[in-house]
Every structure is written in structure tokens, then in C-alpha cells.
C-alpha positions in Angstrom: 15.6 -12.7 -0.1 12.2 -13.4 0.9 9.9 -11.9 -0.8 5.5 -11.5 0.0 4.0 -12.2 -3.3 2.1 -9.6 -4.4 -1.0 -11.6 -5.4 -0.9 -10.9 -9.3 1.8 -12.8 -11.1 2.4 -9.3 -13.6 3.6 -7.5 -10.6 5.5 -10.4 -8.4 7.4 -10.3 -12.4 8.3 -6.7 -11.9 8.6 -6.8 -8.3 11.0 -10.1 -8.8 8.6 -12.1 -6.8 7.1 -9.6 -4.1 7.0 -6.7 -2.0 10.2 -7.5 -0.1 9.7 -8.8 3.9 12.0 -6.2 5.5 11.0 -2.8 4.4 8.5 -0.5 4.0 6.8 -0.1 0.5 5.2 2.7 -0.8 2.6 2.8 -3.2 1.4 6.0 -4.2 -0.3 7.8 -7.4 -3.9 10.0 -7.6 -7.1 8.7 -7.0 -8.5 6.0 -8.5 -5.3 4.7 -9.7 -5.4 1.4 -8.0 -3.5 1.5 -4.8 -6.1 0.1 -2.6 -6.7 -2.5 -5.1 -3.1 -3.3 -4.7 -3.6 -3.4 -1.5 -6.4 -5.8 -1.1 -5.5 -8.5 -4.0 -1.7 -9.2 -1.2 -4.2 -8.8 1.7 -6.1 -11.6 0.2 -3.0 -13.7 -0.7 -1.7 -13.4 2.5 -4.7 -13.8 4.2 -5.1 -17.4 2.3 -1.5 -18.7 3.6 -2.6 -18.4 7.1 -0.8 -15.3 7.7 -2.8 -12.7 9.6 -2.8 -9.0 8.3 -3.0 -5.5 10.2 -5.2 -3.4 7.6 -4.8 0.4 9.2 -7.6 2.6 7.0 -7.8 6.1 7.5 -10.0 6.0 4.9 -12.9 3.5 5.1 -11.4 2.8 1.5 -11.2 -1.2 2.6 -14.7 -2.3 0.5 -16.0 -6.0 1.7 -17.9 -6.0 -1.6 -14.3 -5.7 -3.8 -12.8 -8.2 -1.3 -15.8 -10.3 -1.9 -14.9 -10.1 -5.5 -11.5 -10.7 -6.2 -11.8 -14.0 -3.3 -14.5 -15.5 -5.7 -12.5 -14.7 -8.9 -10.1 -17.2 -7.8 -12.6 -19.5 -5.6 -11.7 -18.4 -2.1 -14.1 -18.2 0.7 -14.1 -14.3 1.4 -15.6 -14.8 5.1 -13.2 -17.1 5.8 -10.5 -15.3 4.9 -11.8 -11.8 6.0 -10.9 -13.5 9.7 -7.5 -13.5 9.4 -7.4 -9.3 8.8 -7.8 -6.9 12.0 -9.1 -3.5 10.8 -7.7 -0.9 12.7 -9.6 2.3 11.3 -8.2 5.4 13.5 -10.8 9.0 12.5 -8.1 11.7 13.7 -4.2 12.3 13.7 -4.3 11.9 17.6 -6.4 8.4 17.3 -3.6 6.9 14.5 -0.7 7.8 17.3 -2.6 5.9 19.5 -3.1 3.2 16.7 0.6 2.7 16.7 0.8 2.5 20.2 -1.7 -0.5 19.8 0.4 -2.3 17.4 3.2 -3.0 19.6 0.7 -4.7 21.7 -0.9 -6.8 18.3 2.5 -7.1 16.3 3.3 -10.9 16.3 5.0 -13.8 14.7 0.9 -14.6 13.2 1.3 -10.8 11.2 2.2 -11.5 7.4 1.7 -8.1 6.4 1.0 -4.4 8.0 -1.0 -2.0 5.1 -1.5 1.7 6.1 -4.0 2.5 3.3 -3.4 5.7 3.6 -0.4 7.8 5.4 -1.7 11.1 3.7 -5.4 11.4 4.8 -5.2 12.1 8.4 -1.8 13.9 8.4 -3.1 16.5 5.6 -6.3 17.2 8.4 -3.9 17.5 11.0 -1.2 19.7 8.8 -4.2 22.4 8.3 -5.4 23.1 11.6 -2.2 22.7 13.5 0.1 25.9 13.5 2.8 23.5 14.8 3.8 21.7 11.2 6.8 20.7 13.2 5.0 18.4 15.9 2.8 17.5 13.5 5.8 16.0 11.0 7.9 14.4 14.7 4.6 12.5 15.3 4.3 11.0 11.5 8.4 10.5 11.5 7.4 8.3 14.6 5.0 6.5 13.1 7.2 5.4 10.3 10.0 4.5 11.7 8.5 2.1 14.6 7.5 0.6 10.9 10.8 0.6 9.5 11.9 -0.9 12.8 8.9 -3.6 12.6 9.9 -4.5 9.2 13.5 -4.5 10.3 13.3 -6.8 13.1 10.2 -8.8 13.1 10.6 -9.3 9.1 6.6 -8.3 8.3 6.5 -5.9 5.2 4.7 -2.8 5.5 2.7 -1.9 2.4 1.6 2.1 3.2 -0.6 4.1 0.0 0.1 8.1 -0.2 -1.6 10.3 -1.8 0.2 13.3 -4.4 -0.5 16.7 -5.3 0.6 19.3 -8.1 3.2 21.3 -8.6 2.2 25.0 -9.6 5.1 25.4 -11.0 6.2 22.4 -12.8 2.9 20.2 -13.6 4.8 17.4 -14.7 6.3 17.1 -11.6 4.6 14.6 -9.2 4.6 15.2 -5.0 3.8 12.6 -2.7 2.3 13.9 0.4 5.0 13.9 3.4 7.4 14.3 1.1 10.9 13.1 2.0 9.8 11.5 5.5 7.9 8.9 2.8 10.8 9.0 0.4 13.5 8.0 3.3 11.5 5.7 5.1 10.4 3.5 1.7 13.4 1.6 0.6 10.7 0.6 -2.0 8.8 3.5 -4.4 6.1 2.1 -6.9 4.5 4.7 -8.8 0.8 4.5 -10.4 -0.9 6.3 -12.8 -3.7 6.5 -15.0 -2.7 6.2 -18.6 -4.9 8.3 -21.5 -6.3 5.1 -22.4 -7.7 4.6 -18.7 -5.1 1.8 -18.0 -3.1 2.3 -15.1 0.7 2.0 -15.2 2.9 1.1 -12.4 6.6 2.2 -12.6 9.1 1.8 -9.9 10.6 4.8 -8.9 13.1 3.1 -6.2 14.1 -0.1 -5.4 17.1 -2.1 -3.8 17.7 -3.9 -6.6 15.6 -3.7 -9.3 16.2 -0.9 -12.1 14.3 2.0 -11.9 11.6 3.3 -14.3 10.6 -0.9 -15.4 6.6 -0.4 -15.4 4.0 -2.2 -16.3 0.4 -1.3 -17.4 -2.7 -3.1 -16.0 -6.6 -2.4 -16.2 -9.1 -2.6 -13.0 -11.9 -5.0 -13.7 -14.7 -6.8 -11.6 -12.7 -9.7 -10.6 -9.8 -8.8 -10.6 -6.9 -7.3 -12.3 -6.4 -7.7 -15.9 -2.9 -6.7 -17.0 -2.2 -4.9 -20.5 0.3 -5.7 -23.2 0.1 -4.8 -26.5 -3.5 -4.1 -26.3 -4.2 -7.7 -25.5 -5.4 -8.6 -21.6 -4.8 -11.7 -19.9 -6.0 -12.8 -16.5 -4.2 -12.7 -13.3 -6.0 -12.2 -10.0 
């Protein structure tokens, strides 16, 4: 099965080669757990392969300085790679719906990756002000269904980030925003955690052929990502 390298050797090892090309992969976790960093790594790696990346940025998370750090750590020209990234920045849930209408016109065989960072931001704001929760969920469901169709029919990997929220009855339980909508739409679910030592943990929670609860630990540094193993670090990207 053809896969898209993640931009990180340790993550490629965890995922047996990278992100699968014909599915939606959702990366979820608390703020600061590394979701956008994993998106930047994959965007950089795809762009340097001369493929276009569509980056839907609802939280203004994409940092040019951070992207530059990652590129320069492996001697890549960040400005050149930025030319291969198409940014879409909806500011409201209504604009997000219109963004998906634009995708129909710009998705072609030159696109190597679509990133949606994050699916939760504008959805949560809309839920908070719209009394018709059913219609909001219906709209989000249609957006996710379209992403699934792109992945399945055009073999373009989809990478989604998502937020989590606390369960007051069970504090150890992790809930993802959008619940079953995201779980059913995603064939791969990766949970990020922040460990007590400040490292990050990536756990496979759902996959078509890899064992659940397989995991890696890593830390984020200025030039990229450092994998951690028995207290020792080694450079990735």
C-alpha cells in the first residue's frame, strides 16, 4: 500500500511507512501536544517532493518561522517550499463551508496532501451560538464526507487535527470534539499526550492494520523533533 512519509523517521516507523494515501487521519490531543508540528513536518516533506499541499488553517496555527526552522534543519529552502503550499484561512464556520466548495475547483493530481488544522475551532464556535445543533453537525458531516471522498477516489492523504475536552464524570477519559463524526470519518486516529516529563507521546488509537495502543515518545525542539528512547535522544527532522 502506497503511503506518504510523515517527515519523521520515528513516526514513519510507528505507522509502517507513513500516512495512508486513501484515508482520513485525525491527530488529536490537548493544546501544545504537537499536532501542528506534525502537520508542518508532513507539509514540508510533501512540498519538497514537488507536490502541492492544501493547508486549511482555522486557528492561524501555521508559523512561517517554525516552518523555516524545520526546513533549515535539513538544509531546505523554506521560501521555495512555501510556494508549494496553498493556504485557505476561513474565519467563520460559514466561510469554512465555502472553503470546501473551493476545494472542488483546486483539487487535482498535483495535490499531494490536504491538511485541516483544526476541524474543531470554528465548529465549536458555531455550536456555541447556533441553536440548531443538528444543522451544524450535518454541515460538518458533509465536509468530512467530502474529505473522505477525495482520499478514497483521488488517493490524496487527508490530515486533520482536533481538540479534546474533559469528561467531568471520568477525568481519565479523553473526548475528541465532534465525537462519532470524527471517529467514523477517520480510518486512523492518533492521540497525542504531554507526559509529566514534558515529552510528547503519540498513540495509535485506530488503524486498519496496525495494532492499537502502539506508541512512541518524542520532544519538540527548535530545529525539529527529537525522539526519546530510554532517556536518550536522537535527531529525526
